[in-house]
N, C-alpha and C positions, 0 to 999 in steps of 0.2 A: 592405468591412467588413460583416461579418456582425451579426445581431442579438444584443441582449444577453440573457444567459441566467442565471438562478438556480436553485439547488438549493432544493427547496421540501419535500421529505420524504425520510426514510431510514429503513431498516429493516435489521435482521440478525437471524440465529438466535443461539440460546445454542450457543456451539461447544464441541465437545469430541473427544476421540480417537475415540470411537466413538457416532455418533447411531443406536443400533439401534432406537430408537422411530419413526423415519421412513425412508422410501424417498428416493431422491435426489430425485423428483419432489415429494414431500411437503416436502422441506428447502427447496427453492425456493419453495414456496408460502408457507411460514412467512415468510420474509423479504420477499415481495412483499406479503403481507398487512400485514405491519407497517409497511412503507414506505407503502401506502395509508392505513392509519391514522393514520400519522405527519402525512400531508399532507391529511387528512380528504378523500380522494377515494375515487372507486370505480373497478373496472378499466375502466370506460366512458368515464372521463376521460382514458385514456391513448391517445394517438394511434399510438405505435409503442415496440417493445421491442428493445434492443439486449443481446446476451448473450454471455457467455464462459466456458470453463471448459478444462482441460487434458483434452479428451476421450479423448486416448490414455492417459492413466492408468488411465482405468476401463473402457477398450475398449468404449465405446458410441459407435456410428456415429450420425450424423446427430442430435446432441442438440438441435438447434434444433426437429426435430420431436418427439422424445422429451419435450422438456420444455414442450411447449405446454400442457399441462393445469396444471401448476404455475405457468406463467408467466401465466396467464389470457390467452393469446396466440391462441385460435381467431379466426380470420378478421382478424388484425392484422398489420402488417408487422413482420416479425422479422429482425433483422441480426446475424450471428455473428461475432465476431472472437477471435481466439486467438493470442497473442503471447508465450508462454512465462510466466515470473514477472511479465511486466507486464500480464498479461491483465486483470486487475481494473482496473488504472489506464487501460488502452485503452479497455476498456468504458465506463468514465465519460467519458472523453475523446469518444469516438463518439456516446455520448448528447448531450454538449454539442454537438457537431458538427451532429448531426441536428436541433437546434433551430436553432441560429446561423444554419444554412443556410436557414432560412425553410420548409422542406418540412413540418415538424412543429411544432405547439405545446408539447405535453407529451410527453415521452419519458422511459421507464423504462429504466434500465441495471441488469442482473442479472448477478452472478457467483457461482459456487458450485464446492464441491469435496466430493466424499466419499471422502477419502483412505483410510478405512478399507476401502474396497473397490477399492483400486487398487495398483500396483505402482509406485509413485514413482520409486524409485531406478534400476529397469530401464528406464523411460522417460526420465529426464533423462540417463542414461548414453549415450543415442543421439546427443545434441548434440555429442558429442565424436568426432573424426577417429579411426577404429578402429585405424588403424596407428601413429599418431604421439601421439595424446594420451590415448586413453581408459583406459590404465592409471594414468595420473597424475590426471586431471581428470574421471573418471566420478563423476557425481552432483554435489551442491550444495558439499559440504565441501571437497574437495579445492582448488578455484580460490579459495576464499574464505580458506583457510588460506595458500595461496602469496602472495596479494597482501597480506595482513597481515604474514607473515615479511619480504617484502621492504620494506614500509613500516617495520617495525621496524628493519631494519638500515640504511635510508636516514636515518631520522630519530629513533632512539632511543625509539619508542613502546615500551610494555611489555604484558605480559599483563595486569597490574593495571589499566591504563587501559581495557583491553576489559571487565574484570571489574565497573568501575566502572558502565559502560554497562548491563551486563546486570543488576546488581542495581537500578538505577535504574528499568529498564522491568519487570522482574518486580514489583517492589513497586508500581509505578503500576497494574498489572493488578488488585490487590487492589480497587481502587475501581470496577472496569468488571465489571458482572454477566454480560455476554456473553463475557469472556475464557475461553479455553480452559484455560490455566495460570495459576493464581491462587496464586501461591507466594511467601511472604515469604523473601528470601534476603540474605545479606551478601556483601560482597565476597570474604571468606574462603571462604564456601560455593562460590562459583563457581570460585575459584582451586583448591580441593580436590577439585571434581568430575572425573570420569574423562575422560582425554585421548582424543579423538577423532582429530584430524589436527592436529600441532602447527602453531599454538599454541591451536587451539580446542578448547574442553572441552565437556563435556555441557551445562552451564548456560549456554554462550555461545551455543548455537545453537537456531534455531527449532523446534518440533515440526510434525507433520502433522495438520492438523485436519479435521473435519467441518463444513461450515458454509456459510452463503450470505449474500449483502449485496444489497440493492436500493436504488438511488437515483433520484429523481425530478427531472428537469431541467424548466423551462419558460421559454418567451420572456418578455421583459419586462413585456408587458401582463396577462399571465395570471400570472405570477409573483407581481406586486403586487397582483393581487387574491385569490390563493388563500392567500398567506403573509405574515403580518404581518413577518417578517424574513427574507427569503431570503439564501442564501449566494450571491452573484453570482460568476460565473467571470470573472476577470481575465485569465488567461493558460493556454494548454495547449500545451505544446511535447513532442516527441519526438526522440530522436536514437539510431541504431543505430551499431554499430562491426563490426569483422570477426568472421567467424565460427569462426575459428582461434584458440585460446587463446594460442598462441606469438606471434600478431600483436599481442597486446593491451599497451598500457602499464600496468604493474603498480604504480607507486607513486603514481599518482593516477588518476582515471577521467575521461577526455576526454569522453565522452557525456554525464555528469553536468555536468561543466563548461560545456560548450556548451548543454545544455538548459536549465540554471537562469540561464546569463548572457543567453538570449535570452528567457526567461520575465520576468526582471527587466526586461529592456528593455522589454518589451510592457507589463507593468504598472508602469513608472516606479519601480521599486525600485533604490535607489542604495547603500543600507547594509543588507543583509538581516539581519544580527543585530540591528539594533536597530529595523527596520521591521515585523518579523513578531512576532505576539503570541503564536502558537503554531505548531509543525509537526508534521505526521504523516508521518513519513519510513517507507519500505520498507527496513528495517534487518534482513536475515535471519540475522546473526550480529552479536553486540556488537562484534567486531572493526570491522565496517563503520560502526559508530556512532562510530569514531574516526576512521579513515582517509577516510571520505566526507566528513566535515564541512569538509576543506579544499576539496574540489571543488564545494560550495555557497557557496563565496566567504565564509564565515564568518571566515576567518583564511588567511593564508598557508601554502604548503605545509610540513608538518610541525609546525605550530603547534596542531593539534587537541588533542593531549595536556595542552597547558596549559590550554585551555579546559574540558577535561574534569574536570581535577583542581581547577578554581576552582569547580565547580558550575554553570557557565553554563548548561547544558542540564537541569539539575533542575527539578522541579516548581515550585520557588520561586525558580528562577534567572532570568536575563536572558530566555532563550528556552526555554520548556518543550517538551522534545520528547516526543512519544508518551505522552501522558497516559492514553491508552487501554491501554498495556502493549505497543503495538506488535507487531511480527511474531513476535519470539521468545516472545511469549505466545499469539498466534493466528495460524494459517496454513493457511487452506483455500484452497489456492493460486488457484485462478480467482477468488476473491473476495478475496483478501488486499490487493491494490491498492485495490480499491473501497471497502473497510472505511476504508483511509485517508482516501480522499475523503469518504466518509459521517462520520467521526468529526471530521474538520476542518469540516465543514458543519456539524454539531451544535454546535461550539464557538463558531461565528459566531452561531447562531441561539439560543444558551444553552440547549441541550438535553442538554447532557452529563452531566447528574447530579452525583454525587460527582466526578467526574473534571473538572469545568468550571473552566477557566481562567478568572480574572476579565476582563471588558472586552476580548473578542477582536474585533479589527477586521480583522485580516489573518490569513491562515492559509497554510502551504506544505505542499504535498503532494508526494511522490516516488514512483514506481515502478521497480522493478528487475527485470531478466529476464536469462536466460543471455546469454553474450557480451557482457555489460556494456551492455544496451540500458537506457536510461533515459527515464522520462517525468516531466514536471514539470508540476504545475498550482498555480495561485494562486488562492485565494478570497478575497472581501472583504465586509464589511458594507455598502460604498458600492458605487454603481453604477460599473462601469468607464468 
């Protein structure tokens, strides 16, 4: 059994399509400085740093060296992880592991992306088999459109169900000063937006953002001393699937089901819909905000549309999902999953500003990456 670990500080940039005012290193420094301020620490208090981004997007080699100045990492241990779309969540998980192992007392996890200086689509396309799959699944939208088409056929879900999710998250982002896209939309606006790949439309899908996020983890004795209300890590689980799209199960997500089931077991969760107070979920398209709810054990397979239509996941519903506006409002890919972790921690710490959900004691976090990799974190106000 490892040491108990809490999150004591979070910082993120003001995200945008083009952060022309800063270089990539300066973007990182912005998030790092804000996390240190949030925790009331200096860089001298940080024992080690875990980083991650999609470095092949921006064609920068050895980012762990290139980023040292922005990280404040000179003469400190730096550990880099890159796991596709799950990178940000994995960076957070590794920050937790570094503390839980007992090797370090205070660890900062940092994720970033300057998508305005990258060719995201060309890079993502390389994850598809060039002979069998690239024509159909190159990029992010094709596979997401395919899975929701099959879910619609199997269970009767609709384009409007996804549009409800899109409107919920885009309107929630209006209360988040850090969000990239802050746009009031209606369900009708989503349904009328341009079709990208049936059934996904322009307002259903996430943007490409410039941004960074930093989250500070500390072992129990340090966390209690440094933070009045840490967000304690109760569980961290990852599950991977096959690399060929044709081998995947399309009407549900086995990795998310297995990762969440194990995380619930570790955290003692038996009724997730009732026991979580808020969730920050990696939902890259609104269609995922329908289909993937089944695989988080909120309901039986095919029943998520009923919960969506009842308003279960609205900001005033039974389980508010993504009060930050989520991924479809902000998506600096290397930081996207870490933002979910940071936002959930802020909810527990009572630091979420206008988007604060009242009396949050337990929060669910997910990360998603190519080939349906899933990461699940559970945070709590109480010690695990």
